[in-house]
N, C-alpha and C positions, 0 to 999 in steps of 0.2 A: 767246302764253300765257306767263305768268310762271313762273319756276322753282318758286316755292312752290305755285302752282296745279297745275303738272305733277306735283310730288312728291305732293301730296295725292291726285290722281286715280290715280296709280300705286299708292299704298298702299291706297286704297279698292278698286281692282280686285283686288289680291292678296288682300285680306281677304275679298272676296265670293266669289272663285272658287278660292282656295287657291293655284293657280298660273295665270299668264296668259301669253299669247304675248309680250306686251310688257313683262312685269314682270321682276323680278330673279331669280325662281326658274326654273330651266331643266330640272332633272332631278328624278327621284324615286328614293328608295332602292329598290333592287331588291325588297326585302322588302315594300314597300308595294303592289305590284301584286297584284290578286286572282288566285287560283288559281295562285300560283307553284308550280312543280313541284319535287319533291325531286331531289337530285343524281343518284339512280339511276333516276328515272322516265323511260321512253321518251317522246320527243316525236314525235307523229304530225303530219306536215305535208303541205301541198299547194303546188304551184307553179301559179299562174294566169297564163297568157300565155307562149307557147312560141316566141316569135320569136327575135331575135338575142341576147337578154340571159339567157335562162333557164339556159344552160349554166354561167354564172358561179356558180350556186347549188348545183351538183351536188357539187363536191368535199367540202363539209362532210358530206354524206350518205355519202360513200364511207369516211370515217374512222369505224370502228366504235366508237372510244373516245367519240365524241360521243353515241352511243346515240339516234340519231334515225332515223326511217323516213319515206320519201317514199311516202305513201299514194295521192295523186292527182296526175295531170297534167291540166291544163285548158286548152283553147283552142277557139276558135270555128271553126277550120279543120281539117278531117279530116287532111290530109296532115301538118300540123305535129304533131298528136297522134300519128300513126303514127310519124313520124320520131323524135320525142322518146321514144316508148315503146321503140323499138329501142335507142336510145342509152343510155337509163337502165337497161334490162335488162342491157346489156353492161357498163356501168360499175358498177352496183350489185349485180348478180347476182340480182335478183328482179323480178317483174312489178309494175307499178304500175297502179292503176285509172285509166281514162281517162274524162273527162267534158267535155262541151261547155258545160253550163250551170252556172256557178259557184254558183248558188243551191242546187243539190243538194249540193254539197260543204259549204257552210255549214250545211246541215241535218244533217250527220253529226256527232253529238256526240263522236265519238272523235277528231276533228281538233282539235289544240291550236293550230296556227299556220299562217299562209298567207303566201306570197310573192306579191306583186302586181306583175307585169311586163307589164301590158297597155298598150294605147294610153292616152294621158294622161287622156282624158275619163272613164275608168273608175277612176282611182286613188282619189280620195276617196270616191265612192259605193261602190266595192267594199270599201274599208277600213272604212267605217262599217258596212256590212252584216256584215262579218266580226266586228267588235267587238260588234255587237248579238247575234251568234250565239255569243259567248263565246270568240272566237279572238284570239290575239296576231297582230300584223301587221308584216311587213317590206314597206314600200311603196317602190317605186322612185321616183326623181325623175322628173318633178316630183311632189311629194306632192299637188298640187292642180292643177286646170285653170284656176281663177280665184280671186280674192281671197276671195269668199264661201266657197268650198270650203276655202280655206286656214284660215279661221276655224272652219269646221265640223269639220275633221278634228282640230284641237286640242281643241275642245269635246267631241268624241266620246271622245277618249282620257281626258279628265278625267272624263267621265260614267261610262264603262264600265271605267276603271281597268285598261287592258290595256297590255302592252308593245308600243310602236309605234316602230319604227326606220325612219328614212328612208335610202334607198340612196345617200347621198353618202359612198362608202366611203373617201375620203381622210381622213376623220375618224379612221379606225382605223390609218392609217400611223404606225408608231413614229417615223419620221424627221420627219414633219409635226408630230406631237405634241411632239416634242423641241424643234423650232425655234419653234413657237408659244409653248411655255412659256418659252423663252429670251427671246423678244420681250416677253412679258408681264413678265418679270423685268428688263427694261431693257437687253437685249443690244445694241440699236441706238438706245438713248435712248428718246424718246417716239415711238411709231409714229403717223404722221399721215396717210399716204396709201398706198393700194394700187392697183395696176394689174392687173386680171385680164384674161386674153386667151385667144383660141382661134382657130386657123386650120385650115381644112380645104379639100379640093379636090372638094367635091360637084359632080356634073355636071348636065347638062340632064335635066329630068324631063318626061314626056309631058304634053300638054294633056289634062285630064280630059274624057272623053266618055261619054255614057250607054252602058252595056254590060250584058250579062247578069251576074248574080251568079256569081262563079267557083264551079266545082263543089266541093262540100264545105264551102263557107263559109256559116255561119249569119249572114246579114247583119243580121237583127233583133237578135241577141245582140251582134254587134260594135258596133252603134250604142248599145245599152243605154240610158243616160241621155240621149243626144243625140236631138233631134227627128228623126223618120223622113224619109228622103230617098231618091231612087233611087240605085242603085249607079252609080259612075263608074269607068271603066277605071283600073286600077292604084292604086286608093285604099288597099286593105287592107294591102298589103305595103310598109310603111315610109313611102311617100310621103304617107300621111295626115299626117305631120309638117308638110308644106308646102302642103297643099290646104285652105286656109282654117282657121277657128277652131273648127270643129265638134268635131274630135278632138285636135288638137295645140296646142302652146304655142310654136311656132317654135323658133329656136335658143336663145333665152333659157331656156325650160323644158327643152330637150333637153340642153344642155351647159353653159350659163353658170352654172347652179345650183352646179356643183362649185367652180369658181374663185371665184365671188362669196362662197360660203360660207367658203372659206379666208381671203379678204380681210376679211370681216366678223369672223371669229374672231380674226384677228391684231390688228385694230384695236380689238377689244372694244366694238363698237357694236351697236345694236339697229336700230330703224326709222330710215330717213333723214329729214331735214327736207324734202328736195326731190329731184326727179328730172328730168333733161333728156336727150333723146336726139337723135341724128341717125341715122335708119334708112331705108334705101332698098333696093330690088331693083336691083342693079348688074350682074348677069350674066345671060346668056341671056334677054334682055328679053321674048322672045315664047314662052317655054316655060310649063309649067303651074304653076310655083312662084308662089304667091300672096302670101307674106309678104315681108318684107325678107330679104335674104341678107347684108347688111352693116350692122352697128350699132356706134355709139359711144354709150355711156351715161355719165352723170355723176350721181353720188349724193353729196349733201352731208349730213353728220351734225353733231351737236352737237360742241362743242369744236373746231371748225374741221377736222374730219377728213373725208377725201374718199376715195371709191372710184370708179374709172373702169373701164369695160368696153370692150375692143376686140375685136369679134367679126367674123370673116370666114369665112362658111360655104363660099364658093366661090372663094377665092383662097388658095392654099397657101403664100404667102410667109410665112416664119416671122420676123415682125418682131422678136421678142424672143429668137430663137435656138432656139425649140422650138414645137411645135404648140399647146401649152396650158400654163398655169401662172399664177403670181401673183408680183408683185414688191411688196415692202413697204418703204416708205421711212420712216426714222426720223431724229431729230435728230442721231444719232451714227453712222448706218450704214444699210445696205440688205440685204435678204434676197431671194433669188430661190428660189422653191420650186415644185416640181411633183411628179408621182407618182413620179419617180425619185430624189428626195432634195432637198437644198437647198444653196445657197451663201450664205455670209455675208460681207459686205464692210464695211470701216470707212468713215468719212465721206470719206476720200480716194479710195475706190474700190479699195483693196487687198483681195484675198481673204484672209480670216482663218480661214475654216473651210469645208470641203467635205465633205458627207456624201452618199454615194450609197446609195440604197435597195437593199436586197437583194430587194425585191419586184419581181415581174414583172406589172405591171398595164397593160392596154392604154390607149393615149392617145386617138388620134382614129379608131381603127379602129371600124367598125360593130359594135355589140353590146358589145365590150369584155369584161372579165373578167380574173381573175388573183388573185394572193395577197391583195391588199387586199379584194377582194370576198369571198373565203373567210373572212378574218379578221373582216370586218364581219358576215357571217352568223353566225359562231361567237359573236361578241359578243352578237348577238341571242338565240341559243339559251342562252348562259350567263346572260343576264339573266332569261330565262324561268325558269331553274332557281334563281334567287336567288344566283348565284355572281358576278355582275358588275353593272355599271351601264352603260346604253346610251352608246355614244360619240356617237350622233346621235339623241337623243330627238326626237320629233315637235315638242315645244314649242320646241326650238332650230332644227330643220331648217326649220320653217315660216317663221321670220323671214327666213332666207336666201331661201326660195322667194318671199317677198313682193317682194323686190327684182326678180326676173324678171317678176313680174306688173306692177309699177309701170312697168318699161321697156316692156313690151308695150302697156300701156294708153296710155302717152305716144306710142308710135309710131302707134297707131290713131287717136288724137284729134288728132294733129299739134301737140302742145304739151306742155311740162313742167308740173309742178304741185307744190304743197307738200303735206306729209304731217304728220299728228299723230303725234309721236314716242312717244306713250303708247299710243294705240289702233291706230295703223297706218292709220287712215282717211285718205282723200284730201280736201284742202280744195278740191275742184273738182267742180262738178256734172257736167261731161262725163265726167270720170274715174269718178265713182260710177255712171254709167249702164252702165259695163262691169264693175262690181264682181262681178256674177254672170252667169248665162247663162240661156237658155231651155232647159227640160228636156222630154223626152217625158212626157206625162201618166202619172202613176203611178210614174215613175222618179225623182222629186225626192229628193235626199238629205235625210233627216230624222233628228233625234236622238230 
């Protein structure tokens, strides 16, 4: 496609939709959101999904200066509800309503905002349902289960004009913001390549076998938008990440989102021109893990810019000196950045600046949480009040999420493919066959 044709399509898309996922507009003024609350209005919120991640959202509620109240806790498993209820009463000093069916929470007109920390297949359908019910949404990564949902969640935000923040909390790190701004201002010359990486020591997982539904689990609600199937042993408790594509998005959706987002932010790129991957299951060959556990991905962008991904889910060797992070190469230097800060080097490899973060944010531990998560949630609340702008609006977050979907699709079809840098669509019929998924009848996400 010629550059003139590409520019024309981009401008046309922006003119038709106001803002687009692939266009030049990424944020919206806080005052443009509908039903922005006043500075002194209490925000009533709910947390949906009480697994390993929900505790990261509690600190903002503990700070009375935030004037927010946790009205509901929601989960499809009884003991997680009960456990979270005890913790929240202890931490917050008041009882919170408990609910298994999120639809009942969305029907409560007093709820202003929801945190969605469910399994991946619920993120976009749950977020769209919340926006349709008039709620602002903080949606954990991945913001979508597939590329069609990636498009839908952006379209829903535009249609319902709600504050929608993606949970890629490093966007709120002051140190990361500082070094990304410096890169954009030429601190390492022209940034041309980024290497994003992640290493973990995940162990062997059971081979799924048909089993009774665990006591207290609403298996129907757990599946939600996903087509109904019989329960398999050990599915509901985290291992859904690795047991096929019904519920999870593999390690790309689970963790690569964070580092690929920093890489794309640093290089100031949008959709890639192409993606190629080498992805295999390398460890515990006979266990229940169904996806790749090792992936190298290569994304080429316009202007000869490149992002690579080195992901090792079950090999804890820290190839780059840490469990996760991003290295950005420029014509005059290099930056190494992770959740603990950054290091800047000149072209000769000499350290010229070292900034250690004061934040305490988990790296590769299950669930995570810490100061960045707290600040990211507070940024969400302050935007609802009209006092701030989102650090990771869904219009921006979804572009980074697209990269994880492209890599997953390439791994599943066994080949790379080219991508339209304006629309984000794949120029490959096999890739487009995996653009969406099959839904349980009546649960299809609709605008």
